[in-house]
C-alpha positions as CSV (number, residue, x, y, z in Angstrom):
1,X,93.7,106.2,89.4
2,X,95.0,106.8,93.2
3,X,98.7,105.9,93.9
4,X,97.1,104.4,97.5
5,X,96.5,101.2,95.2
6,X,98.8,99.7,93.7
7,X,98.4,97.1,90.8
8,X,101.2,95.2,89.6
9,X,101.5,92.1,86.7
10,X,103.6,89.4,86.2
11,X,104.0,86.0,84.6
12,X,99.9,85.5,85.2
13,X,100.0,86.7,89.0
14,X,98.5,90.1,89.5
15,X,99.1,92.2,92.8
16,X,97.3,94.6,94.5
17,X,99.2,96.7,97.1
18,X,97.2,98.9,99.8
19,X,99.8,101.6,99.6
20,X,99.0,104.8,102.8
21,X,101.6,102.8,105.0
22,X,101.1,106.2,106.9
23,X,97.8,105.6,107.7
24,X,97.8,101.7,107.7
25,X,96.6,101.7,104.8
26,X,93.0,102.3,105.9
27,X,90.7,102.6,102.8
28,X,89.4,105.6,101.1
29,X,86.6,106.0,99.0
30,X,88.8,106.7,96.3
31,X,91.1,103.6,96.8
32,X,87.9,101.5,96.7
33,X,86.9,103.0,93.7
34,X,90.1,102.3,92.0
35,X,90.0,98.4,94.0
36,X,87.0,97.8,91.8
37,X,88.3,99.2,88.9
38,X,91.2,96.4,89.2
39,X,89.3,93.9,89.9
40,X,87.3,94.2,87.4
41,X,90.6,94.3,85.0
42,X,91.4,90.8,86.7
43,X,88.2,89.4,85.8
44,X,88.0,90.2,82.4
45,X,92.0,89.7,81.6
46,X,92.5,86.3,80.5
47,X,96.1,86.3,80.8
48,X,96.1,86.9,84.9
49,X,95.4,83.6,86.7
50,X,95.9,84.6,90.3
51,X,95.4,87.5,92.3
52,X,97.6,88.2,95.6
53,X,96.8,91.0,98.1
54,X,98.9,92.7,100.1
55,X,99.6,96.1,102.2
56,X,102.9,98.1,102.1
57,X,104.5,98.8,105.2
58,X,104.1,97.5,108.1
59,X,100.2,97.1,108.4
60,X,98.0,95.5,106.0
61,X,94.9,97.0,106.6
62,X,93.6,99.4,109.1
63,X,90.3,99.4,107.9
64,X,88.3,102.3,107.1
65,X,89.9,105.9,107.5
66,X,88.6,107.6,110.6
67,X,88.8,111.1,109.7
68,X,86.4,110.3,106.6
69,X,84.2,108.6,108.8
70,X,84.0,112.1,111.1
71,X,83.4,114.2,107.9
72,X,80.0,111.6,107.4
73,X,79.0,112.2,110.7
74,X,76.4,115.1,109.7
75,X,74.9,112.8,107.0
76,X,71.3,111.2,107.5
77,X,71.1,106.9,108.6
78,X,69.2,106.7,105.0
79,X,72.8,107.9,103.5
80,X,74.9,106.0,105.4
81,X,73.3,103.0,104.0
82,X,73.4,103.8,100.7
83,X,76.8,104.9,100.8
84,X,77.8,101.2,102.9
85,X,75.8,99.9,99.5
86,X,77.0,101.9,96.8
87,X,80.8,102.4,97.7
88,X,82.3,100.5,101.0
89,X,80.2,96.8,100.3
90,X,81.6,96.7,96.7
91,X,85.4,95.3,98.0
92,X,83.7,92.0,99.0
93,X,81.0,91.8,96.6
94,X,83.6,92.4,93.8
95,X,85.6,89.3,94.8
96,X,82.8,87.3,95.2
97,X,82.0,87.8,91.7
98,X,85.7,86.8,90.9
99,X,86.4,83.1,90.3
100,X,89.9,83.3,89.9
101,X,92.1,82.3,92.5
102,X,92.5,85.2,95.3
103,X,95.7,84.8,98.0
104,X,96.2,87.1,100.9
105,X,99.4,88.0,102.2
106,X,98.7,89.6,105.2
107,X,102.4,91.5,106.4
108,X,100.9,93.3,109.5
109,X,98.4,94.6,111.2
110,X,94.6,93.9,110.1
111,X,91.9,95.5,111.9
112,X,87.8,96.2,111.7
113,X,87.5,96.1,107.8
114,X,91.0,95.1,107.4
115,X,90.8,91.9,109.2
116,X,87.5,91.6,107.2
117,X,89.0,92.5,103.8
118,X,91.8,89.4,104.8
119,X,88.8,86.8,105.2
120,X,87.5,87.7,102.1
121,X,90.7,85.8,100.4
122,X,89.9,82.1,99.3
123,X,93.8,81.4,100.6
124,X,95.5,83.4,103.5
125,X,98.9,83.9,105.0
126,X,100.5,86.0,107.5
127,X,103.9,87.4,108.4
128,X,104.5,85.9,112.0
129,X,104.7,89.7,113.4
130,X,100.6,90.1,111.7
131,X,97.9,90.7,114.3
132,X,93.8,90.5,113.9
133,X,91.2,92.2,115.2
134,X,88.1,92.9,114.6
135,X,87.7,96.4,116.4
136,X,84.5,96.9,115.6
137,X,82.7,97.8,119.3
138,X,85.4,99.9,120.1
139,X,84.3,102.8,118.0
140,X,80.4,101.9,118.1
141,X,80.0,100.2,114.7
142,X,79.3,97.0,113.3
143,X,81.2,95.1,110.6
144,X,79.3,96.2,107.1
145,X,82.1,94.9,105.0
146,X,80.9,91.9,105.1
147,X,82.7,90.3,108.4
148,X,79.5,89.0,110.4
149,X,79.2,86.6,107.3
150,X,82.6,86.0,106.7
151,X,84.4,85.0,110.1
152,X,81.7,82.6,111.7
153,X,82.2,80.6,108.3
154,X,85.8,80.7,108.9
155,X,86.3,80.3,113.0
156,X,82.7,79.0,113.6
157,X,80.0,81.0,115.3
158,X,81.1,81.0,119.1
159,X,84.2,82.2,118.4
160,X,83.6,84.5,115.7
161,X,81.4,86.7,118.4
162,X,83.8,86.4,121.3
163,X,86.5,88.6,118.2
164,X,83.7,90.8,117.8
165,X,82.6,91.2,120.9
166,X,86.1,91.8,123.0
167,X,87.9,93.3,120.1
168,X,90.9,91.1,121.4
169,X,93.9,91.1,119.1
170,X,94.9,87.3,117.4
171,X,98.6,86.9,116.8
172,X,99.9,85.0,113.7
173,X,100.4,81.6,116.1
174,X,96.7,81.9,117.1
175,X,95.5,82.8,113.5
176,X,96.9,79.5,112.5
177,X,95.6,77.5,115.1
178,X,91.7,78.6,114.5
179,X,92.0,78.3,110.8
180,X,92.0,81.9,110.4
181,X,95.0,81.8,108.3
182,X,96.5,79.0,105.8
183,X,99.9,79.0,107.3
184,X,102.1,81.8,109.4
185,X,105.5,82.1,107.8
186,X,108.7,84.1,108.9
187,X,108.0,88.0,108.1
188,X,110.5,88.4,105.7
189,X,110.0,84.9,103.9
190,X,106.3,85.6,103.4
191,X,105.8,86.9,99.5
192,X,107.9,84.6,98.3
193,X,105.9,82.2,100.1
194,X,102.5,83.6,98.4
195,X,103.9,83.9,95.2
196,X,105.5,79.9,95.3
197,X,102.1,79.2,96.1
198,X,100.3,81.8,93.2
199,X,102.9,80.1,90.5
200,X,102.0,76.7,91.5
201,X,98.5,77.6,90.8
202,X,98.9,79.4,88.1
203,X,100.8,76.3,86.4
204,X,97.8,74.5,87.3
205,X,94.8,73.6,84.4
206,X,93.3,77.5,85.1
207,X,89.7,76.5,84.1
208,X,89.1,73.3,86.3
209,X,90.8,76.1,89.4
210,X,88.1,78.1,88.5
211,X,85.3,75.7,88.2
212,X,86.2,74.3,91.4
213,X,86.3,77.7,93.2
214,X,82.7,77.9,92.2
215,X,81.4,74.6,93.3
216,X,82.5,75.4,96.7
217,X,81.7,78.2,97.5
218,X,78.1,77.3,95.6
219,X,78.2,73.9,97.5
220,X,78.2,76.0,100.9
221,X,74.9,77.7,100.3
222,X,73.0,74.9,98.8
223,X,71.9,71.1,99.5
224,X,73.8,67.9,98.8
225,X,71.3,67.1,95.7
226,X,71.8,70.5,94.2
227,X,75.6,71.1,94.1
228,X,76.0,67.5,92.6
229,X,73.5,68.9,90.1
230,X,75.7,72.0,89.6
231,X,79.3,70.2,89.9
232,X,78.2,68.3,86.6
233,X,77.4,70.7,85.0
234,X,81.4,72.2,85.7
235,X,82.5,68.7,85.0
236,X,81.2,68.6,81.5
237,X,82.9,72.2,80.7
238,X,86.0,70.9,82.3
239,X,86.1,67.2,80.3
240,X,85.3,69.4,77.2
241,X,88.0,71.5,77.5
242,X,91.5,72.1,75.8
243,X,93.7,71.3,79.5
244,X,91.8,68.3,80.5
245,X,92.6,66.6,76.3
246,X,96.2,67.5,77.4
247,X,96.5,66.4,80.4
248,X,95.4,62.9,79.3
249,X,97.9,63.4,76.4
250,X,100.9,64.3,78.9
251,X,100.1,61.3,80.8
252,X,99.8,58.8,78.0
253,X,103.0,60.1,76.4
254,X,104.8,60.7,79.8
255,X,105.5,64.3,79.8
256,X,104.6,67.0,81.8
257,X,101.4,69.2,80.5
258,X,101.1,72.1,79.5
259,X,98.0,73.9,80.1
260,X,96.5,77.1,78.4
261,X,93.5,78.0,80.9
262,X,91.4,76.6,78.1
């Protein structure tokens, strides 16, 4: 496991820290492999309720490593396409399969695939000094890590195209205004704020929280009738859970519920 991707768990909250500050936390293939392993661990560990992702140093993530890109210029188009499928695109797909809440703590610059990574979180919080940019046109590339799918759904098609075509930087305040992030906080308050939100979520009825995440994302891709049919199944599962019974008992007994996530 690489030291360039740190992993820690405390009080039911897992943290992944991109740890290449000297390279603005740009992803390497080694980091991608470690990422997929850690996401699998988060998925399988019932003791982990929420995932927080952040960067070490002054940047969140600068996307792909340019040095590695140069090394791959000799590849055939088919090799590059297969590499995208089997390596880089495992990042968004690993998060797509994770039904636990994912909070992005954007501590600094998030550019290219680094901005796309931020978009893949369920909730995004940014330091006041954070900046965002879709820089693909500056290096003659397209957003292969999911940005073309995520960004229009977050800020709308016209704004997404403007950001892709101009590669302009968006500061924290503007990111909050256009809905790119949930909230901007002073730099030194970013992690305390994000962990505060994470603890609040982790202390809730997590079975319901996970089912709600599934329902929201499923509902975005289907019609109302199908969505209601799916939520009926989720509702049946939730009402059969221990957390629901505990919540009802706690309400009747006028006490705070103690949830187990089941």
